[in-house]
DRENPA-3360 file (N, C-alpha, C; in nm, 2 decimals, always signed):
BEGIN
1 = MDSLQHHF = +1.69/+0.35/+1.52/+1.57/+0.41/+1.47/+1.45/+0.31/+1.52 ~ +1.33/+0.37/+1.54/+1.22/+0.31/+1.59/+1.17/+0.24/+1.47 ~ +1.09/+0.13/+1.48/+1.02/+0.08/+1.37/+0.92/+0.14/+1.31 ~ +0.90/+0.15/+1.18/+0.81/+0.22/+1.10/+0.69/+0.14/+1.06 ~ +0.68/+0.01/+1.13/+0.57/-0.08/+1.09/+0.44/+0.00/+1.13 ~ +0.35/-0.01/+1.05/+0.20/+0.06/+1.06/+0.23/+0.22/+1.04 ~ +0.32/+0.25/+0.95/+0.33/+0.39/+0.90/+0.31/+0.39/+0.76 ~ +0.30/+0.53/+0.72/+0.30/+0.56/+0.57/+0.44/+0.63/+0.54;
9 = LIAMPSLK = +0.49/+0.58/+0.42/+0.60/+0.65/+0.37/+0.54/+0.73/+0.27 ~ +0.56/+0.87/+0.26/+0.51/+0.96/+0.16/+0.61/+1.00/+0.09 ~ +0.63/+0.98/-0.04/+0.73/+1.03/-0.14/+0.75/+1.18/-0.14 ~ +0.86/+1.22/-0.14/+0.90/+1.38/-0.15/+0.90/+1.39/-0.31 ~ +0.86/+1.52/-0.33/+0.87/+1.55/-0.47/+0.99/+1.53/-0.55 ~ +1.10/+1.52/-0.48/+1.24/+1.50/-0.54/+1.26/+1.34/-0.57 ~ +1.17/+1.26/-0.52/+1.20/+1.11/-0.54/+1.12/+1.08/-0.69 ~ +1.22/+1.05/-0.77/+1.19/+1.04/-0.91/+1.19/+0.90/-0.96;
17 = DPFFAGSV = +1.21/+0.80/-0.86/+1.21/+0.66/-0.90/+1.07/+0.63/-0.97 ~ +1.07/+0.56/-1.08/+0.94/+0.54/-1.14/+0.84/+0.46/-1.08 ~ +0.88/+0.39/-0.97/+0.79/+0.30/-0.90/+0.74/+0.37/-0.79 ~ +0.81/+0.48/-0.73/+0.77/+0.55/-0.60/+0.74/+0.70/-0.61 ~ +0.75/+0.75/-0.74/+0.71/+0.91/-0.75/+0.58/+0.93/-0.72 ~ +0.56/+1.01/-0.64/+0.41/+1.05/-0.60/+0.34/+0.95/-0.52 ~ +0.41/+0.85/-0.45/+0.35/+0.73/-0.39/+0.33/+0.76/-0.24 ~ +0.23/+0.67/-0.18/+0.23/+0.66/-0.05/+0.22/+0.50/-0.03;
25 = TYICEHND = +0.32/+0.45/+0.07/+0.35/+0.33/+0.10/+0.32/+0.29/+0.25 ~ +0.24/+0.18/+0.25/+0.20/+0.14/+0.38/+0.31/+0.03/+0.43 ~ +0.38/+0.06/+0.54/+0.49/-0.03/+0.60/+0.43/-0.14/+0.66 ~ +0.44/-0.25/+0.60/+0.37/-0.39/+0.68/+0.48/-0.44/+0.79 ~ +0.60/-0.43/+0.75/+0.70/-0.47/+0.85/+0.83/-0.40/+0.84 ~ +0.88/-0.37/+0.96/+1.02/-0.30/+0.96/+1.09/-0.35/+1.08 ~ +1.21/-0.40/+1.06/+1.28/-0.46/+1.16/+1.44/-0.46/+1.12 ~ +1.51/-0.52/+1.20/+1.66/-0.53/+1.18/+1.68/-0.60/+1.05;
33 = EGAMGLVI = +1.60/-0.68/+0.99/+1.61/-0.73/+0.87/+1.57/-0.66/+0.74 ~ +1.51/-0.55/+0.75/+1.48/-0.46/+0.65/+1.34/-0.42/+0.66 ~ +1.27/-0.40/+0.54/+1.13/-0.34/+0.56/+1.06/-0.39/+0.44 ~ +0.92/-0.40/+0.45/+0.85/-0.45/+0.35/+0.72/-0.37/+0.35 ~ +0.67/-0.31/+0.24/+0.55/-0.23/+0.24/+0.47/-0.25/+0.11 ~ +0.36/-0.19/+0.11/+0.27/-0.18/-0.01/+0.24/-0.04/-0.06 ~ +0.27/+0.00/-0.18/+0.23/+0.12/-0.24/+0.07/+0.12/-0.24 ~ +0.01/+0.21/-0.18/-0.15/+0.22/-0.19/-0.22/+0.32/-0.28;
41 = NIPIDMPL = -0.14/+0.38/-0.36/-0.22/+0.49/-0.43/-0.18/+0.48/-0.58 ~ -0.11/+0.38/-0.63/-0.07/+0.38/-0.79/-0.13/+0.27/-0.84 ~ -0.23/+0.29/-0.93/-0.31/+0.16/-1.00/-0.25/+0.12/-1.11 ~ -0.25/-0.01/-1.15/-0.23/-0.06/-1.26/-0.33/-0.05/-1.35 ~ -0.33/-0.08/-1.49/-0.44/-0.07/-1.58/-0.51/-0.20/-1.59 ~ -0.55/-0.25/-1.47/-0.64/-0.36/-1.47/-0.74/-0.36/-1.35 ~ -0.86/-0.37/-1.38/-0.97/-0.38/-1.27/-0.97/-0.50/-1.21 ~ -1.01/-0.51/-1.09/-1.01/-0.64/-1.00/-1.09/-0.75/-1.08;
49 = HELLHQLE = -1.19/-0.74/-1.14/-1.26/-0.83/-1.20/-1.17/-0.90/-1.30 ~ -1.10/-0.83/-1.37/-1.00/-0.88/-1.49/-0.89/-0.98/-1.41 ~ -0.83/-0.93/-1.30/-0.74/-1.01/-1.24/-0.81/-1.14/-1.19 ~ -0.93/-1.14/-1.13/-0.99/-1.25/-1.08/-1.02/-1.34/-1.21 ~ -1.06/-1.29/-1.31/-1.10/-1.38/-1.44/-0.96/-1.44/-1.47 ~ -0.86/-1.36/-1.49/-0.73/-1.44/-1.52/-0.69/-1.54/-1.42 ~ -0.72/-1.53/-1.30/-0.70/-1.65/-1.21/-0.81/-1.75/-1.21 ~ -0.89/-1.74/-1.30/-1.00/-1.85/-1.33/-1.09/-1.86/-1.21;
57 = MEPDDVPE = -1.12/-1.74/-1.14/-1.21/-1.70/-1.05/-1.32/-1.60/-1.13 ~ -1.43/-1.65/-1.10/-1.54/-1.58/-1.16/-1.63/-1.49/-1.05 ~ -1.58/-1.36/-1.03/-1.65/-1.28/-0.93/-1.80/-1.26/-0.96 ~ -1.86/-1.22/-0.85/-2.02/-1.17/-0.88/-1.99/-1.04/-0.95 ~ -2.09/-1.00/-1.02/-2.10/-0.87/-1.10/-2.15/-0.77/-1.00 ~ -2.05/-0.72/-0.91/-2.07/-0.60/-0.81/-1.99/-0.49/-0.84 ~ -2.03/-0.36/-0.81/-1.94/-0.25/-0.84/-1.81/-0.25/-0.79 ~ -1.79/-0.31/-0.67/-1.63/-0.31/-0.63/-1.55/-0.39/-0.69;
65 = MDTPVLQG = -1.59/-0.47/-0.79/-1.51/-0.55/-0.88/-1.43/-0.48/-0.99 ~ -1.49/-0.35/-1.01/-1.45/-0.25/-1.11/-1.33/-0.18/-1.04 ~ -1.29/-0.17/-0.92/-1.19/-0.11/-0.85/-1.05/-0.16/-0.92 ~ -0.96/-0.06/-0.92/-0.82/-0.11/-0.97/-0.74/-0.18/-0.88 ~ -0.66/-0.27/-0.95/-0.56/-0.34/-0.89/-0.45/-0.23/-0.87 ~ -0.38/-0.25/-0.76/-0.27/-0.16/-0.73/-0.13/-0.22/-0.76 ~ -0.03/-0.13/-0.79/+0.11/-0.17/-0.80/+0.17/-0.15/-0.67 ~ +0.17/-0.27/-0.59/+0.22/-0.26/-0.46/+0.36/-0.24/-0.44;
73 = GPVAADRG = +0.45/-0.26/-0.55/+0.59/-0.22/-0.56/+0.65/-0.32/-0.66 ~ +0.81/-0.29/-0.67/+0.85/-0.35/-0.80/+0.90/-0.48/-0.76 ~ +0.90/-0.54/-0.64/+0.94/-0.67/-0.61/+0.83/-0.78/-0.62 ~ +0.86/-0.90/-0.70/+0.76/-0.98/-0.71/+0.63/-0.94/-0.76 ~ +0.63/-0.88/-0.88/+0.52/-0.81/-0.94/+0.42/-0.90/-0.98 ~ +0.45/-1.03/-0.98/+0.33/-1.14/-1.01/+0.28/-1.20/-0.89 ~ +0.31/-1.15/-0.78/+0.25/-1.19/-0.64/+0.15/-1.10/-0.59 ~ +0.04/-1.15/-0.55/-0.08/-1.07/-0.50/-0.08/-1.05/-0.34;
81 = FVLHSPVE = -0.12/-0.93/-0.31/-0.14/-0.91/-0.18/-0.27/-0.85/-0.15 ~ -0.34/-0.89/-0.05/-0.46/-0.81/-0.02/-0.44/-0.76/+0.13 ~ -0.46/-0.63/+0.14/-0.46/-0.54/+0.25/-0.60/-0.53/+0.30 ~ -0.63/-0.58/+0.40/-0.80/-0.58/+0.44/-0.82/-0.55/+0.60 ~ -0.96/-0.52/+0.61/-0.99/-0.52/+0.75/-0.99/-0.66/+0.80 ~ -0.98/-0.69/+0.94/-0.96/-0.81/+0.99/-1.07/-0.91/+0.97 ~ -1.05/-1.02/+0.92/-1.13/-1.15/+0.90/-1.05/-1.27/+0.93 ~ -1.09/-1.34/+1.01/-1.01/-1.47/+1.03/-1.06/-1.58/+0.93;
89 = GFSSSQLL = -0.97/-1.69/+0.92/-1.01/-1.79/+0.85/-0.92/-1.82/+0.71 ~ -0.85/-1.72/+0.67/-0.77/-1.72/+0.55/-0.65/-1.79/+0.59 ~ -0.57/-1.86/+0.49/-0.47/-1.96/+0.52/-0.35/-1.87/+0.54 ~ -0.33/-1.77/+0.49/-0.19/-1.70/+0.50/-0.21/-1.56/+0.53 ~ -0.25/-1.51/+0.64/-0.29/-1.38/+0.68/-0.20/-1.34/+0.79 ~ -0.17/-1.22/+0.81/-0.10/-1.16/+0.92/-0.16/-1.04/+0.97 ~ -0.20/-1.03/+1.10/-0.25/-0.92/+1.17/-0.14/-0.80/+1.18 ~ -0.16/-0.69/+1.12/-0.06/-0.59/+1.11/-0.10/-0.49/+1.22;
97 = SDNLMITT = -0.22/-0.46/+1.25/-0.27/-0.37/+1.35/-0.40/-0.43/+1.40 ~ -0.46/-0.36/+1.50/-0.60/-0.40/+1.54/-0.71/-0.40/+1.43 ~ -0.67/-0.30/+1.32/-0.77/-0.29/+1.22/-0.74/-0.32/+1.08 ~ -0.63/-0.40/+1.07/-0.58/-0.42/+0.94/-0.48/-0.55/+0.93 ~ -0.51/-0.62/+0.82/-0.45/-0.75/+0.80/-0.39/-0.75/+0.66 ~ -0.29/-0.84/+0.63/-0.24/-0.87/+0.50/-0.25/-1.01/+0.48 ~ -0.31/-1.04/+0.36/-0.33/-1.19/+0.32/-0.26/-1.21/+0.18 ~ -0.20/-1.32/+0.17/-0.12/-1.35/+0.04/-0.18/-1.48/-0.02;
105 = SPDVLETL = -0.27/-1.54/+0.04/-0.33/-1.67/-0.02/-0.44/-1.64/-0.10 ~ -0.47/-1.73/-0.19/-0.57/-1.69/-0.29/-0.73/-1.72/-0.23 ~ -0.73/-1.79/-0.11/-0.86/-1.80/-0.06/-0.94/-1.65/-0.02 ~ -0.85/-1.57/+0.00/-0.92/-1.42/+0.02/-0.98/-1.38/-0.11 ~ -0.91/-1.39/-0.22/-0.97/-1.35/-0.35/-1.10/-1.41/-0.39 ~ -1.12/-1.54/-0.33/-1.26/-1.61/-0.36/-1.36/-1.55/-0.29 ~ -1.34/-1.47/-0.19/-1.45/-1.41/-0.10/-1.49/-1.28/-0.17 ~ -1.42/-1.22/-0.25/-1.44/-1.08/-0.28/-1.57/-1.07/-0.37;
113 = GTDLAPEH = -1.64/-0.97/-0.34/-1.79/-0.97/-0.41/-1.88/-1.07/-0.35 ~ -1.84/-1.11/-0.23/-1.94/-1.20/-0.16/-1.98/-1.14/-0.02 ~ -2.06/-1.21/+0.06/-2.08/-1.17/+0.19/-1.98/-1.20/+0.30 ~ -1.90/-1.30/+0.24/-1.76/-1.35/+0.32/-1.64/-1.25/+0.31 ~ -1.65/-1.16/+0.22/-1.54/-1.07/+0.19/-1.51/-0.98/+0.31 ~ -1.39/-0.94/+0.33/-1.37/-0.83/+0.44/-1.44/-0.71/+0.40 ~ -1.49/-0.64/+0.50/-1.55/-0.51/+0.48/-1.46/-0.41/+0.38 ~ -1.35/-0.40/+0.41/-1.27/-0.31/+0.34/-1.14/-0.39/+0.27;
121 = YLVALGYA = -1.10/-0.38/+0.16/-0.97/-0.43/+0.11/-0.92/-0.35/-0.01 ~ -0.79/-0.38/-0.03/-0.73/-0.34/-0.15/-0.64/-0.46/-0.21 ~ -0.62/-0.47/-0.34/-0.56/-0.58/-0.39/-0.44/-0.51/-0.46 ~ -0.31/-0.56/-0.44/-0.20/-0.51/-0.50/-0.11/-0.62/-0.55 ~ -0.03/-0.60/-0.66/+0.06/-0.69/-0.72/+0.20/-0.63/-0.70 ~ +0.28/-0.73/-0.64/+0.43/-0.69/-0.59/+0.42/-0.61/-0.46 ~ +0.55/-0.59/-0.43/+0.57/-0.51/-0.30/+0.69/-0.44/-0.30 ~ +0.71/-0.35/-0.20/+0.83/-0.27/-0.18/+0.91/-0.34/-0.08;
129 = GWTPGQLE = +1.04/-0.35/-0.10/+1.13/-0.41/-0.01/+1.25/-0.32/+0.02 ~ +1.32/-0.34/+0.14/+1.43/-0.25/+0.17/+1.52/-0.35/+0.23 ~ +1.66/-0.35/+0.21/+1.74/-0.44/+0.29/+1.79/-0.38/+0.41 ~ +1.85/-0.45/+0.51/+1.87/-0.37/+0.63/+1.96/-0.24/+0.62 ~ +1.89/-0.13/+0.68/+1.96/-0.01/+0.69/+1.91/+0.09/+0.56 ~ +1.87/+0.01/+0.44/+1.83/+0.10/+0.32/+1.72/+0.19/+0.34 ~ +1.63/+0.17/+0.40/+1.52/+0.28/+0.43/+1.56/+0.39/+0.52 ~ +1.64/+0.34/+0.63/+1.69/+0.45/+0.70/+1.77/+0.55/+0.63;
137 = QELTENSW = +1.86/+0.49/+0.54/+1.95/+0.57/+0.45/+1.85/+0.67/+0.38 ~ +1.74/+0.61/+0.31/+1.67/+0.68/+0.23/+1.59/+0.80/+0.30 ~ +1.57/+0.77/+0.42/+1.50/+0.87/+0.51/+1.61/+0.98/+0.54 ~ +1.73/+0.95/+0.54/+1.84/+1.06/+0.57/+1.86/+1.14/+0.45 ~ +1.83/+1.08/+0.34/+1.84/+1.16/+0.21/+1.72/+1.24/+0.17 ~ +1.62/+1.24/+0.25/+1.50/+1.32/+0.23/+1.42/+1.28/+0.12 ~ +1.43/+1.14/+0.09/+1.33/+1.07/+0.00/+1.19/+1.07/+0.04 ~ +1.17/+1.06/+0.17/+1.04/+1.00/+0.22/+1.00/+1.10/+0.36;
145 = LTIPADTA = +0.88/+1.12/+0.36/+0.82/+1.18/+0.50/+0.73/+1.06/+0.56 ~ +0.72/+1.06/+0.69/+0.64/+0.95/+0.74/+0.54/+1.00/+0.85 ~ +0.44/+0.92/+0.85/+0.32/+0.95/+0.95/+0.26/+0.82/+0.99 ~ +0.20/+0.82/+1.11/+0.13/+0.68/+1.16/+0.04/+0.65/+1.05 ~ +0.02/+0.53/+1.02/-0.10/+0.49/+0.93/-0.22/+0.51/+0.98 ~ -0.31/+0.53/+0.89/-0.46/+0.55/+0.91/-0.55/+0.47/+0.82 ~ -0.62/+0.38/+0.85/-0.71/+0.30/+0.76/-0.80/+0.38/+0.67 ~ -0.84/+0.50/+0.73/-0.93/+0.59/+0.65/-0.86/+0.62/+0.52;
153 = LIFDTPLA = -0.73/+0.65/+0.53/-0.64/+0.70/+0.42/-0.64/+0.58/+0.31 ~ -0.63/+0.46/+0.35/-0.63/+0.35/+0.28/-0.75/+0.32/+0.20 ~ -0.86/+0.29/+0.30/-0.98/+0.25/+0.25/-1.09/+0.36/+0.20 ~ -1.09/+0.48/+0.26/-1.18/+0.58/+0.24/-1.15/+0.68/+0.15 ~ -1.02/+0.71/+0.12/-0.99/+0.83/+0.05/-0.95/+0.79/-0.11 ~ -1.01/+0.85/-0.19/-0.99/+0.82/-0.34/-0.83/+0.81/-0.37 ~ -0.79/+0.69/-0.47/-0.66/+0.69/-0.49/-0.59/+0.83/-0.54 ~ -0.64/+0.89/-0.61/-0.58/+1.01/-0.67/-0.56/+1.12/-0.57;
161 = QRWHQAIA = -0.62/+1.11/-0.45/-0.59/+1.21/-0.33/-0.52/+1.16/-0.23 ~ -0.48/+1.05/-0.22/-0.39/+0.98/-0.11/-0.27/+1.05/-0.09 ~ -0.19/+1.08/-0.18/-0.07/+1.15/-0.15/-0.10/+1.29/-0.09 ~ -0.18/+1.36/-0.16/-0.21/+1.49/-0.11/-0.27/+1.50/+0.05 ~ -0.37/+1.40/+0.06/-0.41/+1.39/+0.20/-0.31/+1.34/+0.30 ~ -0.22/+1.25/+0.26/-0.13/+1.23/+0.36/-0.02/+1.34/+0.39 ~ +0.02/+1.42/+0.29/+0.08/+1.53/+0.32/-0.01/+1.63/+0.42 ~ -0.13/+1.65/+0.38/-0.21/+1.74/+0.46/-0.22/+1.70/+0.61;
169 = RLGIDARH = -0.20/+1.55/+0.64/-0.21/+1.51/+0.77/-0.09/+1.56/+0.87 ~ +0.02/+1.60/+0.78/+0.14/+1.65/+0.84/+0.11/+1.80/+0.87 ~ +0.02/+1.87/+0.82/+0.00/+2.00/+0.83/+0.06/+2.08/+0.73 ~ +0.10/+2.03/+0.62/+0.19/+2.08/+0.52/+0.11/+2.09/+0.39 ~ +0.12/+2.21/+0.32/+0.06/+2.23/+0.19/+0.15/+2.18/+0.08 ~ +0.10/+2.07/+0.01/+0.20/+2.02/-0.07/+0.26/+2.11/-0.19 ~ +0.19/+2.21/-0.20/+0.25/+2.31/-0.30/+0.39/+2.38/-0.25 ~ +0.40/+2.37/-0.11/+0.52/+2.43/-0.06/+0.64/+2.34/-0.04;
177 = LSSQVGHA = +0.62/+2.22/-0.08/+0.73/+2.11/-0.08/+0.81/+2.14/-0.20 ~ +0.94/+2.16/-0.18/+1.04/+2.17/-0.26/+1.10/+2.04/-0.33 ~ +1.12/+2.03/-0.46/+1.19/+1.91/-0.53/+1.33/+1.90/-0.52 ~ +1.38/+2.02/-0.46/+1.53/+2.03/-0.43/+1.58/+1.96/-0.30 ~ +1.67/+1.88/-0.32/+1.71/+1.80/-0.18/+1.83/+1.88/-0.14 ~ +1.83/+1.89/+0.00/+1.94/+1.95/+0.07/+1.94/+1.93/+0.21 ~ +2.02/+1.99/+0.29/+2.03/+1.99/+0.43/+2.06/+2.11/+0.49 ~ +1.98/+2.18/+0.58/+2.01/+2.31/+0.63/+2.14/+2.30/+0.73;
% end
């Protein structure tokens, strides 16, 4: 199977796992060792300013500090990830595509709400991980649909609309998806 890095996994209605039901997951890495991604549409009950306050960082009082922190996935739920437009200089960043980076170091958090912040970003706690062959198996079980990633879906689409918009990009009306799993 080709790598699904820089693709979205769109949960099928039949996927009832509490972490992934109704989710859209951005795949950061997919290779022979497994896959890693961030759920980009499921908020936790914590605004960004509260998370920063808990980390003893006092953000400026700007509207984007009220955005929700996302549940990135069930693995390492106490670990933070920032998916953002490219900005160099953070100590632990990886370029994922021409217009997307992931940073795990707290120095990126210190810039949020300032002129030094990335133009676009989302903050997630935890990540989704798959062992070698696990994601491929889930795809054969019809748990996921896949599409190439698009930063407009990540940064410009409201959270509540991301799953429906991802499905629509496939040319599918979500109302026509069945929750029944089967093979023709």
